[in-house]
C-alpha positions as CSV (number, residue, x, y, z in Angstrom):
1,M,-42.1,65.5,42.6
2,Q,-40.5,68.5,44.6
3,T,-39.9,65.8,47.7
4,L,-38.1,63.5,45.3
5,R,-35.4,66.1,44.1
6,F,-32.2,66.3,45.9
7,F,-31.9,70.1,45.2
8,P,-35.6,71.6,45.1
9,S,-34.3,75.0,45.0
10,R,-30.9,75.9,42.8
11,T,-30.9,79.3,44.7
12,M,-31.3,77.9,47.9
13,A,-28.6,75.5,47.5
14,I,-26.1,77.9,46.2
15,Y,-27.0,80.1,49.2
16,V,-26.7,77.4,51.7
17,G,-23.3,75.8,50.3
18,R,-21.6,78.8,50.0
19,T,-22.5,79.7,53.3
20,F,-21.2,76.7,54.8
21,L,-18.1,76.7,52.4
22,V,-17.2,80.2,53.6
23,R,-17.6,79.3,57.3
24,T,-15.3,76.0,57.0
25,L,-12.5,78.0,55.4
26,A,-12.9,80.8,58.2
27,I,-12.7,78.7,61.2
28,L,-9.9,76.7,59.4
29,F,-8.0,80.0,59.0
30,A,-8.6,80.7,62.4
31,L,-7.4,77.4,64.0
32,V,-4.6,76.9,61.8
33,L,-3.1,80.4,62.9
34,V,-3.7,79.8,66.6
35,L,-2.4,76.2,66.5
36,Q,0.5,77.0,64.3
37,T,1.6,80.1,66.7
38,L,1.2,77.6,69.8
39,D,3.4,75.2,67.9
40,L,6.2,77.5,67.1
41,L,6.2,78.9,70.6
42,G,7.5,75.1,71.4
43,E,9.5,74.3,68.4
44,S,11.2,77.5,67.7
45,G,13.4,77.7,70.6
46,K,15.1,73.9,69.6
47,I,15.6,75.6,65.9
48,L,17.4,78.5,66.8
49,A,19.7,76.5,69.3
50,V,21.3,74.7,66.5
51,A,24.1,76.4,65.4
52,G,24.0,77.7,62.2
53,N,20.0,77.9,62.1
54,S,18.6,81.4,61.7
55,D,15.0,82.8,60.9
56,N,14.8,81.2,57.4
57,D,14.9,77.7,59.2
58,V,11.9,79.0,61.6
59,W,9.9,79.8,58.6
60,R,11.1,76.4,56.9
61,Y,9.4,74.8,59.6
62,V,6.0,76.6,59.5
63,G,6.0,75.7,55.8
64,M,6.9,72.1,56.7
65,R,4.4,71.8,59.6
66,M,1.2,73.9,58.4
67,P,0.1,71.3,55.9
68,Q,-0.2,68.7,59.0
69,I,-2.1,71.1,60.8
70,I,-4.4,71.5,58.1
71,E,-4.8,68.0,57.2
72,T,-5.7,67.0,61.0
73,F,-8.1,70.2,61.6
74,L,-9.7,70.2,58.3
75,P,-12.6,67.8,59.5
76,F,-12.9,69.8,62.9
77,S,-13.2,73.3,60.9
78,V,-16.0,71.1,58.7
79,L,-17.6,70.1,62.0
80,L,-17.8,73.7,63.7
81,A,-18.9,75.3,60.3
82,T,-21.8,72.8,60.2
83,I,-23.0,73.5,63.5
84,L,-22.8,77.3,63.2
85,T,-24.4,77.1,59.7
86,L,-27.1,75.3,60.8
87,A,-27.6,77.0,64.0
88,T,-27.8,80.4,62.2
89,L,-30.2,78.7,59.6
90,N,-32.2,77.8,62.7
91,Q,-32.3,80.8,64.6
92,N,-33.4,82.7,61.3
93,S,-36.1,80.7,61.2
94,E,-34.9,79.7,57.3
95,V,-35.1,75.9,58.1
96,I,-38.8,76.1,59.4
97,A,-39.3,78.2,55.8
98,M,-37.7,75.4,53.8
99,K,-39.6,72.6,55.4
100,A,-43.0,74.7,55.1
101,A,-42.0,74.8,51.3
102,G,-42.2,71.1,51.4
103,M,-38.4,70.1,51.4
104,S,-37.2,67.2,53.8
105,A,-34.3,67.3,56.1
106,H,-32.3,65.5,53.8
107,Q,-33.1,68.0,51.1
108,V,-32.0,70.8,53.5
109,L,-28.7,69.1,54.2
110,A,-28.1,68.1,50.8
111,P,-26.1,71.4,49.8
112,L,-23.9,70.6,52.6
113,F,-23.4,67.3,51.7
114,L,-22.4,68.2,48.1
115,T,-19.5,71.2,49.6
116,A,-18.8,68.3,51.8
117,F,-17.7,66.0,48.9
118,L,-16.0,68.9,47.2
119,V,-13.8,69.9,50.4
120,A,-13.3,66.1,50.8
121,G,-11.9,65.4,47.3
122,V,-9.5,68.8,47.8
123,S,-8.2,67.3,51.0
124,F,-7.6,64.0,49.5
125,A,-5.3,65.7,46.7
126,F,-3.6,68.0,49.1
127,N,-2.5,65.4,51.4
128,E,-1.5,63.3,48.7
129,R,0.5,65.9,46.8
130,I,1.8,68.0,49.9
131,V,1.0,66.9,53.0
132,T,3.4,63.6,52.3
133,R,6.4,65.4,51.1
134,S,6.3,67.6,54.1
135,T,5.6,65.2,56.7
136,A,8.5,63.2,54.9
137,A,11.1,66.4,55.0
138,L,9.7,67.4,58.4
139,N,10.2,63.8,60.2
140,A,13.8,63.5,58.3
141,W,14.8,66.8,60.1
142,Q,13.1,66.4,63.5
143,K,15.3,63.2,63.7
144,V,18.7,64.9,63.5
145,E,16.7,67.4,65.9
146,Y,16.8,70.4,63.5
147,A,20.5,70.3,62.5
148,K,21.8,69.5,58.9
149,V,20.2,66.3,57.2
150,P,23.2,64.3,56.6
151,K,23.2,61.8,53.3
152,D,21.7,58.1,53.8
153,S,24.3,56.0,55.0
154,G,22.8,52.9,53.6
155,V,22.4,51.4,57.0
156,R,19.0,50.0,58.2
157,A,18.4,48.9,61.8
158,N,16.2,46.2,63.5
159,I,14.7,44.5,60.4
160,W,12.2,41.8,60.8
161,V,11.8,39.2,57.6
162,R,9.5,36.0,57.8
163,A,10.9,32.8,56.1
164,G,7.9,30.3,55.9
165,D,7.3,29.7,59.9
166,D,10.5,31.2,61.1
167,L,11.3,34.8,62.2
168,I,14.4,36.6,61.6
169,N,15.5,39.6,63.1
170,A,18.9,41.8,61.7
171,G,20.1,44.3,64.5
172,S,21.5,46.5,61.4
173,V,21.9,45.6,57.4
174,E,25.0,47.3,55.8
175,T,23.1,47.8,52.4
176,S,25.9,49.9,51.1
177,S,28.3,46.9,50.8
178,S,28.3,43.9,48.4
179,P,27.1,41.7,49.1
180,I,24.7,43.1,52.0
181,V,26.1,42.2,55.6
182,L,23.5,41.8,58.3
183,R,24.7,42.2,61.7
184,D,23.7,40.7,65.0
185,V,21.5,38.2,63.5
186,T,18.7,36.1,65.3
187,I,16.6,33.0,64.0
188,Y,13.4,32.3,65.9
189,E,13.1,28.8,64.8
190,R,9.4,27.6,65.3
191,T,7.6,24.5,64.7
192,G,3.7,24.7,64.2
193,G,4.0,28.2,65.3
194,V,5.9,27.1,68.6
195,L,9.3,28.5,69.2
196,S,11.6,25.9,69.2
197,S,15.2,27.1,69.2
198,M,17.2,30.3,68.3
199,L,20.0,30.6,65.9
200,K,22.1,33.6,66.6
201,A,25.1,35.0,64.6
202,D,27.5,37.8,64.8
203,S,27.0,38.7,60.8
204,A,25.8,36.9,58.0
205,K,26.3,37.8,54.1
206,Q,24.6,36.2,51.3
207,V,26.3,33.1,49.5
208,A,25.2,30.7,47.1
209,G,23.0,28.2,48.5
210,G,22.1,30.5,51.4
211,W,23.7,32.9,54.0
212,E,26.9,32.4,55.5
213,M,26.7,33.2,59.2
214,T,29.4,33.7,61.3
215,N,30.0,32.7,65.2
216,A,26.5,30.9,64.9
217,R,25.2,29.4,67.9
218,R,21.9,27.8,68.6
219,F,19.8,28.0,71.7
220,L,17.2,24.7,72.4
221,R,14.3,25.9,74.0
222,R,13.8,22.1,75.7
223,S,16.8,21.7,76.9
224,G,17.7,25.1,77.9
225,T,21.4,24.2,76.5
226,L,23.8,26.5,74.0
227,E,25.2,24.7,71.1
228,P,28.4,26.5,69.3
229,L,28.3,26.0,65.7
230,G,31.0,28.4,64.2
231,T,30.4,29.3,60.9
232,I,27.6,27.8,58.7
233,V,25.3,28.5,56.1
234,A,21.6,29.1,57.0
235,M,18.7,31.0,55.6
236,K,18.7,29.3,52.0
237,N,15.4,30.5,50.6
238,V,15.9,34.4,52.0
239,R,16.4,37.3,49.5
240,A,18.4,40.1,49.8
241,D,15.8,42.4,49.1
242,Q,13.8,40.9,52.0
243,F,16.1,42.8,54.3
244,T,16.9,46.2,51.8
245,L,13.4,47.4,51.7
246,A,13.5,50.5,53.5
247,Q,11.2,50.8,56.5
248,V,7.6,52.2,55.4
249,D,5.8,55.3,57.0
250,G,2.3,55.4,55.8
251,D,2.2,59.3,56.4
252,E,4.9,60.1,54.0
253,L,3.9,58.2,50.8
254,P,1.0,58.9,48.6
255,F,-1.8,56.5,48.0
256,N,-0.2,54.5,44.7
257,R,3.2,54.5,46.3
258,L,1.8,53.2,49.6
259,K,0.3,50.6,48.1
260,T,3.2,49.4,45.9
261,A,5.3,49.6,49.2
262,I,3.0,47.4,51.0
263,D,2.8,44.8,48.1
264,E,6.8,44.6,48.3
265,L,6.5,44.2,52.0
266,D,4.3,41.6,51.9
267,A,5.9,39.7,49.0
268,A,9.2,39.7,51.6
269,G,7.2,38.4,54.4
270,R,7.2,41.7,56.1
271,P,4.2,42.5,58.6
272,V,2.1,45.0,56.9
273,D,-1.6,45.4,58.5
274,S,-1.1,48.5,60.1
275,L,0.1,49.8,57.0
276,R,-3.0,48.8,55.2
277,G,-5.0,50.7,57.7
278,V,-3.2,53.8,56.9
279,L,-3.7,53.0,53.2
280,W,-7.8,52.5,53.8
281,H,-7.4,55.7,56.2
282,K,-6.0,58.0,53.3
283,I,-9.8,57.6,52.0
284,S,-11.6,57.5,54.8
285,G,-9.8,60.6,56.4
286,P,-11.0,63.0,54.1
287,L,-14.4,61.5,53.3
288,S,-15.0,62.1,57.1
289,S,-15.8,65.4,56.2
290,I,-18.9,64.3,54.5
291,L,-20.2,63.0,57.6
292,M,-20.3,66.1,59.5
293,P,-23.3,67.7,58.3
294,L,-25.1,64.4,59.2
295,L,-23.7,64.3,62.7
296,G,-24.4,68.3,63.3
297,A,-27.6,68.3,61.6
298,V,-29.3,67.9,65.2
299,A,-28.6,71.6,65.3
300,A,-30.8,72.5,62.0
301,F,-33.9,71.4,63.4
302,G,-36.5,72.0,66.3
303,L,-37.5,75.2,67.2
304,A,-35.0,77.9,68.1
305,R,-37.4,79.7,70.5
306,S,-38.1,76.8,72.6
307,G,-34.3,77.3,74.3
308,K,-33.0,74.4,73.5
309,L,-30.7,75.4,70.3
310,F,-27.7,75.6,72.2
311,V,-28.4,72.1,73.6
312,R,-28.9,70.7,70.0
313,A,-25.5,72.4,69.1
314,I,-23.5,70.8,72.0
315,I,-25.2,67.3,71.1
316,G,-23.8,68.0,67.5
317,M,-20.3,68.8,68.5
318,V,-20.3,65.9,70.8
319,L,-21.1,63.3,68.1
320,G,-18.8,64.8,66.0
321,F,-15.9,64.6,68.3
322,A,-17.2,61.0,69.8
323,Y,-16.3,60.2,65.7
324,F,-12.8,61.8,65.8
325,V,-12.0,59.9,69.6
326,A,-13.7,56.4,67.7
327,D,-11.6,57.2,64.6
328,N,-8.1,57.3,66.6
329,F,-8.8,54.8,69.0
330,A,-9.8,52.4,65.7
331,L,-6.5,53.3,64.1
332,A,-4.4,52.4,67.4
333,M,-6.6,49.1,67.9
334,G,-5.2,48.4,63.8
335,D,-1.9,49.2,65.0
336,L,-1.7,46.7,67.8
337,G,-3.5,44.1,65.3
338,A,-6.6,43.8,67.4
339,Y,-8.9,45.1,64.6
340,T,-8.3,44.4,60.7
341,P,-6.9,47.2,58.6
342,F,-10.6,47.6,56.9
343,L,-12.3,47.7,60.3
344,A,-9.9,50.0,61.8
345,A,-10.1,52.6,58.7
346,W,-13.7,52.2,57.7
347,G,-15.5,51.2,61.1
348,P,-15.9,54.5,62.7
349,F,-17.0,56.0,59.6
350,I,-19.8,53.2,59.0
351,L,-21.0,53.4,62.5
352,F,-21.5,57.1,63.0
353,A,-23.0,57.3,59.3
354,L,-25.6,54.6,60.9
355,I,-25.8,56.8,63.9
356,G,-26.4,60.0,62.0
357,E,-28.8,58.5,59.6
358,M,-30.9,57.0,62.5
359,I,-31.3,60.3,64.4
360,L,-32.1,62.2,61.5
361,I,-34.7,59.7,60.3
362,R,-36.2,59.2,63.8
363,T,-36.5,62.9,64.5
364,E,-37.3,64.8,61.4
365,E,-38.4,62.3,58.5
C-alpha cells in the first residue's frame, strides 16, 4: 500500500519540502539582489538627472521595480533550487535510500510538487496585489522620463474601432470635451473583407443619427480618385464609448479587472486576442513553478558515483530554460496573432509537462 500513497513518509516529505523551499528563497534573494543592483546602475543616473529628483526617488524606483524582478525570476529560482536540492539528495545517496524503501520516482518528487504549488499560489497573489500596481506606476513614471507624472489630459491617441466589416482609426480622441471629438479620422470601408474605399475627415463629433465629419473626402480604390464630400454624417451605428475605452495594458491589471476590460473592448469591436493571452498567462505563469521539479527531476536519479550527476544537472537546467524560451516565444506569437490566446498561454506548459512526465516514466518508473 505504500506505493499507492503520495506521501509515504511525513518526516521525509517535511524534510525535502523545507529544504527545497529554503533554497528557493535563498536563490531568489541572491538573484533579486544582483539583478536589482545591475538595473539600478543603469537607471539611477536617468532618475537623478531630472531636476528635483533625489535619493528618495531612487529608492522609490527600487520599490516599484523589485516586484517585477521577483515575478520574472521566481520560476528561475524554483528551477535552480530543484536541481540543487535533487542533486544534493542524489549525491548523499538519500534518493537511493528512498527508492530502496519502496518509494517511486513520483513519491520522491511529491514534496517538491506540493511546495512548488504553494509557491505558485503565493506568486499569483503577489502578482495580483503588488506587481500589477507597481507596474502601472512605473510605466506611467517612465513615460515622462522620471519627471513628475502629470494629470490625465483626457486625450487618447491612435484608437482603432471595428464597425461591422469596416475599420475606423482616430488619430486622437478628446474625451474631456462634450460631446467627444475625434481628430484625423479614417474609415476603411470594406466589402467582404476587401478594401473598397477610404473615408477621411479632419474631425468628427457625435450628433443625432451618427457622427458629423468635417472636411470629409473619400478615396475610391478601384478608380484611384479622391472625391471631396465636405461635411457629412457617417458611422451611424458607432457608439462614443467605443472610442473612450482607454488602452489596456494587461500587465497593469489584476485578473478580474483585466477580464472585465477585455469584455468591454470586445463589445466595442476592439482586438483583444493578445490581451486574452495575457489573461490566461496570469494563471499559467505562476503555475510554471510546478513544472520545475518535473523538468529538473533528471538530476535526482542515476548513480552519483557514475560521474554523470553534473551532466544530469545540466540537462535539467537545459529543459527548464527551454521552457522559458518556448513560453516567451508563444506569447510573442500570440501578440502577432499567429497563435490562439489559449495556445499562447498554455501550449508550452502542456508540452513540457508531457515531456517531463515522459522522461520520468521512461527512465525511472
